[in-house]
N, C-alpha and C positions, 0 to 999 in steps of 0.2 A: 349672662354673657351672650352677646348676639353671635349668631352663627356667621362665619365669614362667607362672603359670596364668592362663587366660583366663576372665574372669567370664561366666558364661552369659547375663547381662543386657546384653551388649555394652559392658560398662565397659572402660577401659584395662588393660592387663596389670598385675598386681600390682607395685608398685614403680615404676611409670612415671607416677605423678601421679594425683591424684583427678579424679572427674568422668566422666560418660558419654562414650563414643566419639562419639556423635550427639547434638547438643543438640535438645531439643524445640522445635518451632516455636511461638512465642508470637504471638498476634494483636496487630499494632501498632495502637494508637489514638492518632493524632496529636491534639495539642491544637488548638483553633481560634485562629487568628491573624488579625489585620487589618493591612492596609498595601497598598503599591502593587503588589507581585507577587501577592498574593492577589486583589485586584481584576482584575489582568490575566488570572489563571487563571479567574475567574468569566466575564469577557468571552469569553474563548477558548471556554469550556464552552458558553456560550449560543449563540455564533455557529456553532460546529461542529455542535452538535445540530440547530439550526434549519436549517442547510444539508442535513444528512443526512435529516431528516424532511420537508422541504419540497420538496427538488429533484425527487422522482418526480412531484409534481403540477404542475410547470411545463409549459406547453404550447408547441408550436412547429409552425406549419403546414407540412406538407410536400406539400400537394395532396391531391386525392381518392384514396381507397383506401390512404392511407398513414397509419401511426401518427403521432399528433400529440403524443406525449409527448417532451419535450425531451431527457431522458436515459433510454435504454431499451437493455437487452440482450435482443434478441428472439431467444431460443434456437430457438423454432420456425421462424422465418423466416431463421435463421442471419444475423443482421444486428445491428450495434451502431450506435446512434444518440447523437450528442452535439450537440445544437442543430443547426447546419447541416451537421454531418458525418455521412455514412453509410459505416460501415466494413464491408466484405465479409469473409468467411472468408480469401479470397485475400490480404487486406491485413493480416494479423495481425502482420506487421512493424511496423506503426504502434503496436501495443500494446507490443511489445517495446521500440521506441524510447522510448515514454512511460515504461515502467518503469525503463529505464537512466536517462532524464533525471531521474526522481524520486529515484533513488539518488544521482546526482551533486549534485542540489540539497540533499539531505539531508547529504552530506558537506561541501557549502559552508556550510550553516548551522551545522554543527558546528565548522568552522575559524574561523568568526566569533563564535559565541556559545555554544560548548560544546553541552550536550545540551538545547538550547532546545526541540527537537521532543519529547523524552521528558517534558520538565517541563510543557509547555503544550498540545500539539497531538496527541500520541499518543492514540488512542481508549481504550487501556487506562487512561491517566491521567484522561482526561475522565470515564469511567464510574466509576472508583474514587473520584473526587472527589464524583460525584453519589451513589453509594452511602453514602459516609461522611457526607454532608450529610443523608441520610435517617436514619442513626443517630443523629446529634446532635439532630435534631428530635424523634425518638421517645424516645430515652434520656437524651441530655444530652451535655455535653462529656466530655473524656478521663477524668476521674476516675470520673464516674458510669458510663461504659462499661466501665472496667476492674473496678468494684466489682460491676457486674451479671455480668460473666463469672466473678468468683470466688464469687459467691453461689450457694447451693444452689437447686435447682429449686423454685420456688414458683408460685403462680397469677400473680403479678404479673410474674415473669421470663418465664414461659411467654407471657404476653399481649404483653409488649414484644418478645420475640424473634420471635414469630409475626407481629407487625405489621410489623417491619422486613423480614422475609423476604417477606411478601406484597407489600409495596411494591417490594422488589427484583425479584420475579417479573413484576410489572407493567411495570417499566422494562425488564427483559430481554425480555418479550414484544414490547414496543414496538420494541426494537432489532431483533429478529428479524423482526417484520412490516415494518419499514422497509426492511430488506435486500431481502426478496422483492418489494417494490413496484417495484424497478428492472427486474424482469424480465417485466412485463406492464403493461396499463393500470391505473394505480394506483387511481383511483376505483372501477373495476369489480372489482378484486382485493380492495380493502379491504372493499367491501360483501360479496363472496362469502366472505371469511374469516370475518366475524362472523356470517353467516348459515349457515355450515357447508357451503356449496356449492362451495368450492374443492377442487382436486385435493389428494390425499393427500401428493404430493410437496412441496406448498407447505407443508403443516402440519409435515411432517418438517424442512423447512429452517428453519422459524421455531423448532422445537424445538432444533435443533442450534445455530443462531446464538444464540438466546436462552439456551440452556443454557450455552453458553460464556461469555456475558456475565454470567450469574449466578455462576458458579463463579469465573471469573478476577477480576472486579471485586469480588464480594461476600466471597470466601474466600481466594483465592490472593493477590490484591493485589501486594505487593512481591516475592513469590516468582516472578512472571512477569518482572518486571525484572531479578531477580538471576539466575534459573536457566533461564528459558525463552527470553527474548529474546536473540538473538545480538548485537544492536548494543552491548550493554553490554560485550561481551567485546573488541571491537576499536575502540570509539569513540575511545580515547585516541590511535590512530594518526592521527586527523584533527586533533589539537591541536597547537599550538606554543606558545612562550612569549608569543605575542601574542593567543591566543584567549581570549575573554571567558568565564571560568568562576566558579563559586561559590568564594570563597577566604576563608581566615581570616587576619587580620593577626596573626600570632604575635608579631612584635616589639612590638606594641602591646598584646596581650592578656595576655602571660605577665610574671611568674608569676601564675597565676590562683589565686583563692581566694575563698570567701564574704566579705562585707563586713558589718561591724556599723554601726549608725547613728552611732556615735561616731568611726568611722574615716574616714580621707580616702584618696584614691588616689595619695598620695605613695608613692614607692618600691615600687610594685606595679603589676600590669597591670590593664587596664580590664575584663577577663573576671572576672566575680564567680562563675563556675562554677554558674549558676543552672540550666543545662541546658535553658533554653527552646528553644535551637536543636535540641537532640536530640529532645525531646518534640514539637516541631512538624514534624519530618521524617517523611514518609510511608514511607520505608524504614527508619527507625530507626538511621541512622548518626550519628556525631559528626564534624561538618565540621571540627572543631578537629584532628583526626587527619590532616588532609591530604586531597587529592583521592582519591576511592574509587570503585570500580565501582558501589557502591550509590547514588551520588549521581545523581539524575536531573535535576538542574539546575532544580528548581522554584522555588527561591530563597525558600521559606517560612521558611527559618532566618534569612534576612536581615531579614525583617519581624519575626520574633520577637526578634532581637537588638536591632534598632533600637528596639523598644518599651522594652526595658531601658535601652538608652543614653539614651532620652528621659527615662526616670523618674529616672536618675541625673545628668541634665544633663551627659552626655558626648558627644563627637562621634559622630555615626553612622558606620557603615562598618567596624565591627570585623569583621563578616562582610559581605562585599560581592561584587558581581558585577564582576570585574576580571580583568586578565590577570596571570600570574605575573611578567612583566617589570615591569609597573607596581608590583606588590607589592614586588618587590626594590628598585625605584628609590624608592618611598615611604619604605621602611625606611632608606634612605641619605640621605633628604632631598632627592632629585633630582627633577627635572620629570618628570611622567608624561604619557603620550599614548597615544591608541587608534589602532592601526595596522590599518586595514581593508584597506587595498591593500598586498599583500606577495606574494611568489612563489606561495606555496600558493593564495591566493584567486584570484590572476590565472589560474592553471592551471584551476581549477575553473570560472571565468567563461568561459574560452575554450572548455572542453569543453561547457558549457551552451550557449553560443552557436552552436558548430558543430552540435551535435545538433538544437537547435532550428531552425537554419536549413536543415539537411537535411530535417526533417520538414515544414516550412512549404513549402519547394520541392517536395518530393514530393507534398504535397496539393494545392498550387496547379497543379501540372503534370501531375497524373495524369489519364489518359484516362477517358472515361466508357463505354468498353467494352473487353472483354479477350477473348483467344482462347486456348484450351487444346486440344492435339492429343494423343491417346493412340493409338499404334499397336497394332493387334490382334495378339495373339500366338498364337492358335489358329484357324486355321493363320497362319503368318508370311507366306505368299504362296500364290497359286493360279495354276496353269498353265491358260491358256485355249486353246480349240481352235484359235484362229487364231495360236497361238504367242506371244502377249503374256502379260504377267505382271500380276496383280491383287493389290493390298494393301488391307486394311480399316483404317479409322481411326474413332475416336470424336472428334468435333469439338464442343467446348463454347463457346458464345458468350455472354459476360456482358454484358447490357444494363443499365447502372447508371442509366438515366433512366427516368422514368415515362411513357414513350410508345412505341408501336409503332415499331419500326425495321427497316429493310431493309438487309442487308449483302450484299456481293459477295465470295465466297470463290474463291480462285484458287490454282493450284499452279504451281511453276516449278522449274527445276534439272535436268529430265529432258526431252529433246527428244521430242515426240510424245505426252506424258503427257496423259491426259484423266480427268475425274472424273465420278461419278455420285452422287446424293444420294437416300437413302430418304426419301420424302415431300417432295423439293424439286426445283426446276427446274435442269438443268445443260445447259451447251452447251460442248463442247470441255474446256478446262482451267478453266472458270469456272462457278459456280453462284450463284443468288440465294436468300438465306435470309432468313426472317422471324423475328423475336424478339420476344416479348411484353414489355410494360413491366416494368421492374424484375424481370428474371427471368433464368434461364439457359436458353439454347436448346441442346439436345442433338440431334445429328444423326449418323446412320451414313453415312460417306463412303467410296466406293470409288474408288481411283486405278489407272488402267491404263496400262501403258507397254510399248513394244515391247522385246523381250528383247535385241536387239542394242545397244540405247542405254544398257544398265545398265553401270556400271563394274565391279561386283563384286557379291558377295552382299549388301552394304549400300551404297546410293547416297544421298547427301544430297537431301532433298527439302524444299522451301520452301512453306509455306502463308502466304498474305496475305490478311488481312481488310480490307476497305474499306467505311466507312459511305457509303451512296450519296447521302444528303441533304446532310450537312454536311461530308463529306470526312473525312479522317484515316484512317490505316491502322495495321495491326499485323501484323508479320512474325514467323513461328515456324519454327524449323528442326526437321525430323524426319527420318526415314530411310525408304527404300524397300528392301525385302527381296526378294532374288531368288536363283536357284540360283548355286552357286559355279562360276566359269567357269574 
């Protein structure tokens, strides 16, 4: 058998069928639809963009010499602020818990209502909706946009394309600027950005964030959902037969075919194959083929189909947001119901409650000071002339309130141990240390112990930090190094 020849233009092997191996990407131009879900999407877009751009300007009084921006990631001060919360670098586990909680909430939303996040709340969806709205304002609806893409380059096409891209760039710049305002005092940064006085790193961040917005929402669009976003690959794992998803009632719609004015809907399906659902879809899928990875759950196909059902005076809901269990029950004429409480959702709620409870408990019970001790390794220990052994430590005291505080540092675990502090007052096994407001106090501490009290080359040593004014203590275990016995 002869080996098939491979076409140099990446066509399929001769005799294996016609058509290219890779289909050319065609820009999808969804038609404009009106209806309940389209209104919900507009509401979500307005609310989310308002929150994104207004939040950096909200103020929160934290006292003198403290930033008063309600939501702030202070990279220079190594601090994160969220209204009354102040997160230090040592408390990064709260960010980890928040991300984990967000993932479980996303899974819970998916188990209840399918890809509602993708269709209504994802920023890729929000900005793509906004960019397509700009196209409709400048060029027109679907047919006009498609005709403009097919047309040869003329002055009119150049003007329209340039206008669309300039508005897209302005929106993208606004997105990039909005992102940077969370990392500094928003009013001051906004002024400096437009006067050219801001740091080059800020302009670089605006270019990167804004550039991604421009490319992803302007040109990549559905390609992000289909090929870049990992959620579309595993989202079906969160669904079950009671999850509310966009569905097509095949039992009612088939057999589908166009209808003439003189025809009735006797002995045929309600679907007239108008393809309104397909042309309204922002990812270009046909929901009548069943649930697909490309469906983002925006439900615009429902609005489009309901428009046609109203036109022909047919019941709405040929394409609807319902569970597959209800779809099967309706086909059999059985009673349908929405089951929100079921094992899957109970597990998600339990996890959300547990993680939220742990984070609330941790935040409400956390101390307003902390202690960190690092043993010096060069040298591990020093033999003194009186026969005792000395170890060096770097002690860091975290003062999380905005007032000067005095702490008592003591050591225990080794009989006869004493300490001394560079720049501090010490007596016996105790020392008094001062820490500035909302700062980390760093001290070089030396602990001395008689050689005959050491157990081995490593002896446990305990540091205890006590706040002298309000009480409260923190204990940390370290080690005391000595010669091998």
